C-alpha positions as CSV (number, residue, x, y, z in Angstrom):
1,X,-17.2,-70.9,189.5
2,X,-18.0,-67.3,189.1
3,X,-18.2,-65.0,192.2
4,X,-19.4,-61.5,191.9
5,X,-20.5,-58.7,194.2
6,X,-23.7,-57.2,193.0
7,X,-25.8,-54.1,194.0
8,X,-29.1,-54.9,195.7
9,X,-31.7,-53.2,197.8
10,X,-30.4,-52.5,201.3
11,X,-33.7,-53.7,202.9
12,X,-34.5,-57.2,201.8
13,X,-38.1,-58.4,201.8
14,X,-38.0,-61.2,204.4
15,X,-40.5,-64.0,203.6
16,X,-43.3,-64.1,206.1
17,X,-42.7,-67.8,206.9
18,X,-39.1,-67.0,207.8
19,X,-40.1,-64.2,210.2
20,X,-42.8,-66.4,211.8
21,X,-40.3,-69.3,212.1
22,X,-37.8,-67.2,214.0
23,X,-40.5,-65.7,216.2
24,X,-41.8,-69.3,216.9
25,X,-38.3,-70.5,217.9
26,X,-37.8,-67.4,220.1
27,X,-41.2,-67.9,221.8
28,X,-40.6,-71.7,222.3
29,X,-37.2,-71.1,223.7
30,X,-38.4,-68.3,226.1
31,X,-41.3,-70.5,227.2
32,X,-39.0,-73.4,227.9
33,X,-36.6,-71.2,230.0
34,X,-39.6,-69.9,232.0
35,X,-41.0,-73.4,232.5
36,X,-37.7,-74.8,233.5
37,X,-37.3,-72.0,236.1
38,X,-40.8,-72.6,237.4
39,X,-40.4,-76.4,237.7
40,X,-36.8,-76.2,239.0
41,X,-35.6,-78.7,236.4
42,X,-34.6,-78.8,232.7
43,X,-37.4,-79.3,230.2
44,X,-36.7,-81.6,227.2
45,X,-38.4,-80.3,224.0
46,X,-36.4,-82.1,221.4
47,X,-38.8,-84.7,219.9
48,X,-36.0,-86.4,218.0
49,X,-34.1,-87.0,221.3
50,X,-37.2,-88.1,223.1
51,X,-38.0,-90.7,220.5
52,X,-34.5,-92.0,219.7
53,X,-32.4,-91.1,222.7
54,X,-29.8,-89.5,220.3
55,X,-29.1,-85.8,220.2
56,X,-30.4,-84.2,217.0
57,X,-28.2,-82.2,214.6
58,X,-29.3,-78.9,216.2
59,X,-29.0,-79.9,219.8
60,X,-27.1,-77.3,221.8
61,X,-28.4,-74.4,219.7
62,X,-30.6,-72.9,222.4
63,X,-28.0,-73.4,225.1
64,X,-25.5,-71.8,222.7
65,X,-27.9,-68.9,222.1
66,X,-28.2,-68.3,225.9
67,X,-24.4,-68.3,226.1
68,X,-24.2,-65.8,223.2
69,X,-26.7,-63.5,225.1
70,X,-24.3,-63.7,228.1
71,X,-21.3,-62.8,226.0
72,X,-19.7,-66.3,226.2
73,X,-19.0,-66.7,222.4
74,X,-16.6,-69.6,222.6
75,X,-18.9,-71.7,224.8
76,X,-21.8,-70.9,222.4
77,X,-19.7,-72.1,219.4
78,X,-18.7,-75.3,221.3
79,X,-22.3,-76.3,221.7
80,X,-22.9,-76.6,217.9
81,X,-20.0,-75.3,215.8
82,X,-21.6,-75.7,212.4
83,X,-24.8,-73.7,213.4
84,X,-22.8,-70.9,214.8
85,X,-20.4,-70.8,211.9
86,X,-23.4,-70.5,209.5
87,X,-24.9,-67.9,211.8
88,X,-21.8,-65.7,211.6
89,X,-21.7,-66.0,207.8
90,X,-25.4,-65.1,207.7
91,X,-24.7,-62.0,209.9
92,X,-21.8,-61.0,207.7
93,X,-24.0,-61.2,204.5
94,X,-26.9,-59.3,206.2
95,X,-24.4,-56.5,207.4
96,X,-22.9,-56.3,203.9
97,X,-26.3,-55.8,202.5
98,X,-27.6,-53.3,205.1
99,X,-24.4,-51.2,205.2
100,X,-23.2,-51.3,201.6
101,X,-26.3,-52.4,199.6
102,X,-24.4,-55.3,198.1
103,X,-24.4,-59.1,198.2
104,X,-22.2,-61.9,197.0
105,X,-23.5,-64.1,194.2
106,X,-21.9,-67.4,193.2
107,X,-22.6,-69.1,190.0
108,X,-21.8,-72.8,190.0
109,X,-21.9,-75.3,187.2
110,X,-23.5,-78.7,187.7
111,X,-20.3,-80.4,188.9
112,X,-19.4,-77.6,191.3
113,X,-23.0,-77.7,192.7
114,X,-22.7,-81.4,193.3
115,X,-19.4,-81.0,195.1
116,X,-20.9,-78.2,197.2
117,X,-23.8,-80.4,198.2
118,X,-21.5,-83.3,199.1
119,X,-19.3,-81.0,201.1
120,X,-22.4,-79.6,202.9
121,X,-23.5,-83.1,203.7
122,X,-20.1,-84.1,205.0
123,X,-19.9,-81.0,207.2
124,X,-23.5,-81.7,208.5
125,X,-22.7,-85.3,209.4
126,X,-19.3,-84.4,211.0
127,X,-21.1,-81.7,213.1
128,X,-23.8,-84.2,214.1
129,X,-21.1,-86.7,215.2
130,X,-19.4,-83.9,217.2
131,X,-22.8,-83.0,218.9
132,X,-23.5,-86.6,219.8
133,X,-20.0,-87.2,221.2
134,X,-19.2,-83.9,223.0
135,X,-22.5,-82.1,223.8
136,X,-24.4,-83.4,226.8
């Protein structure tokens, strides 16, 4: 494994699909909150949960985001630990790029890449089990 810090442009070109996806998520979340307030009851948008009755791997993310906006960081993390851990790492990488104009590059050989994918899958499944058991 080779890890290096490389110089890059401070202002990355964000893909249009990524920007639209974030805006769609924010719009859907805002609409849900407003609709829930208007109806006086929670609104269930998760299609996976509606069809299977099981929480999806990202369940708790919107409630966690609302807790983040209210400054309750631990509660936000408890709703979905893996998503918020990844979000913190993403924020660190973005700040590193915006402030210093640098990014971290990792070069993995085939075996290391396979181990990384297996580790990611194990973390994903463990987080999903956590969400199913502890998040209501």
